N, C-alpha and C positions, 0 to 999 in steps of 0.2 A: 506379068501378072500384077493386077492392082493390089495395093496394100490397104484398100478401103472397100467397104461394102455399104449398100444402102441401109439406112437406119430401119426402114420398114421391115427388112428381113433379118435384122439382128436377133440373136437368141433372146427369148423372153426372160431367161434367167439373168441377163445383164441388167434388167430393170432400168432402162434409160428412156427418156422421152423420144418418141418416134418422128415428130414432125417439126422440131425446132431447126434442124438442118437436114440436108439430103443424105450426107455420107457420115460414116463413122469408121474408126480404125478397125482393121481386121486382125484376128489373132494369128501370130506366126506359129509355124510348126515348133513343137517343144514338148514339155513333159505332160501336157494335158491335151485333150481333143479340141476341135475347132470351137466348141461351146464355152471354152475357158474365157474369162474376162481379161482383156488386154490391160496391162499396167497403165497405159496412157489413158484409157477410158475410165479406169478406176480413179485416177488422179483428178480427172476433169469432172466426171459425172457423180462420183460417190463422195469423196472427201473434199472436193472442190479446192485443191491446192494449185490448180493451173486453169487458165482460161482458154488456152489454145495449144496446138501441137508443139509450137515453138517453145512455150514455157515448160511443157512436159520434157522436151529434150534437154533443156537447160538444167532442170532438176535432176534428171538421170545422169547427165554429164558430171555433175558435182558429187555423184555417188551418194545421194541423199536417201535413196530408197533401197532397203535391204530385203531381199526375198529369200527365205529359208537360209539365212546366214550369209548370203552372198550379195554384193552390190549388183543391182539390175541396171543394165545400160540400154536395153532394147525396149522401147515403148510398146511394142507389139507382143511382148512376152505374156503368155496367158497365166492367169491366177485361177487355181482350182480349189476344190474342197480341202480344207485343213492346211493350206499354205499359210506360212507365217510372214507377215509384212511388218517391217520396222521402219520408223522414221526417226533416227537418232537425234536430229536437231530439235525435234518437237517433243522428244521423250515419249512417243506414242508407239504402241505395238498392237497389231491386229491379227486375228485368225479369220480366214475366209471360211464361211459356213453356208449352208442352205437353210433358208427359212421355210415355214410351213407352206408357202406358195411356190417353192422351188426356185426362188431367186437367190443369187449369190450375194451375200451380205458380209460386211466386215465387222466383227465383234471385237471391241477393245479388250485387251488382256494385259496382265502385268508383265513387267520386264522378266521376271523369273519364268513365267509360262512361255515366254517367247524364246527361251533357250532350247526348247525341245519341240519336236514335231511328231504328230501322229501319222503313221504310214500304214497302208494296207499291203500285205504280201500278195502280189498277183500270182506268182508261182516261184518255184525254186529249181535250180539246175546244179549239176555237179561239174566243176571246172577242173582244170589241170591240177594234179596233186591230190585229187579226191576231196577237194574242199567244196563246201556247200555255199552256193550263191543265192541270196534272196533277191528276187526281182520285184521291186516295189511299184505300186500303181502309178506313181508320178514320175517314173523313168529312172530313178536311181537304182543302183545295185550295190549290195554289201555282202561281205563274207560273214558267215555265222555258223553255228553248229546245227545239228539236225533236229533241234527242239521245235523249231517253228514250222508251221504248215501254211499252205495256200489258204487265203481268206482270213488268216489271223491278222491282228493289228499289232504293231510294235511302236514304241516311243523311242525316237533317236535324238541325240544331241545335235545342235547346230553350231558347234564351236569350230575352231580351226585346227588344222593339222591332224594329229592322231585322235584328238577328242571329237572330231566330226563324225557323225553317223555312228556313234557308240550306242548300243541298245541298252536302255535303262528300264524298260517295262514291256510287258507282253500281255495281250488280251486275246486268248484263243477263241476261234469261231466254234462255239459249242453251246449246247442247251444250258440255260441258267445264266449265261453272261449277257451283258447289256450292249446294245447296238443302236446306231442311228441309221436312218434310211436316207440314201443320197440319190434317189431317182424314183419315178413313178408317182402315183397319186398320193402316196403316204410320205412323200419327201419332207424331210425335216423332223419327222417323228422320232422319238426315242422309246425303246421298249426292251423288254427282256425276252430272249429267245425261249420259246416253249417247245417247239418241235422243228426239226429239219427233215423235210420230206424229199427223199431222193427219187428221181425218176430215171428208169433205164431207157432213155431215149434222148433225142436232141432237145426236148423240152427242158427249160431251166428248172433246177431244183427249187422247191418252194420252201419258204421259211415263215413260220407262224410266231408272232410276238405278242406280248401283252404289255399294255401301258400300265405301270404300277400305280400311277396317280389316279386313274379312272377305273382300272380293272377291265377295260375293254381289250378285245383281241383284234388283230389285223394281220393281213397276209401280204407278202411281197416275194420277189424272186431273189435268189442267192446273190446275184450280181449287185443288187442295190443295198446290201447289208454291209455296214462298216462298223466293226467292233470298237467300243469306246470305254469298256470297263468290265470288271468281273461281277462282284456282288452289287456294285453300284457304279455310277459314272466316276471315272478317274477325277480326283479333285481339280486338276488343272483344266478339266473340260466341263466343269459344272455349269458354265454359261449355256450349254446345250439344253439343259432341262427347262 
């Protein structure tokens, strides 16, 4: 199976030129879906630290790219919403976000903000010993207490050893709290949840939000809602506003 795909059919969210070359690197299976942006494409097309695939491999071989606290060695590894990418030699740190057009963009953040990552709780299960396991949207699993619910967001540390994936903050999926939209026509918007409309069918639950800056309301489905704060956006995520 090929490791490349034609640029003309590459996801629009990658925001790359379509006709400069015929092929582009494909996303490998991993923590995000096939629409995630490969690290190699990000290095070549977005931050322009490499001119070709060979240079990308050399950069990764030197362990110069840190994704969510771990050195990335696979150029096809996908970057998704709220992943943290650090380049220690340059002293640069980025958070992957969606802009208002649904494109994946890298927003430069401080070294302090790069020590934690915002995660969405996909669901939770009970494992051996009666412990609660939180299954996060980007593939990680952590043990926690029963305080957290599906669709909540948590902030975890990206350190090493016992300090990795320690929960330091929690944003419940509930009315009055602040969320950003990560899909659909309202992608990139930030708003306060006004109402959660549950439907007793296979139709997704609907969520109505209001934009505090303009006072306008908009509606999306539950799947696209990503909690980012309580009474306001969490300080480390203010670049979303």
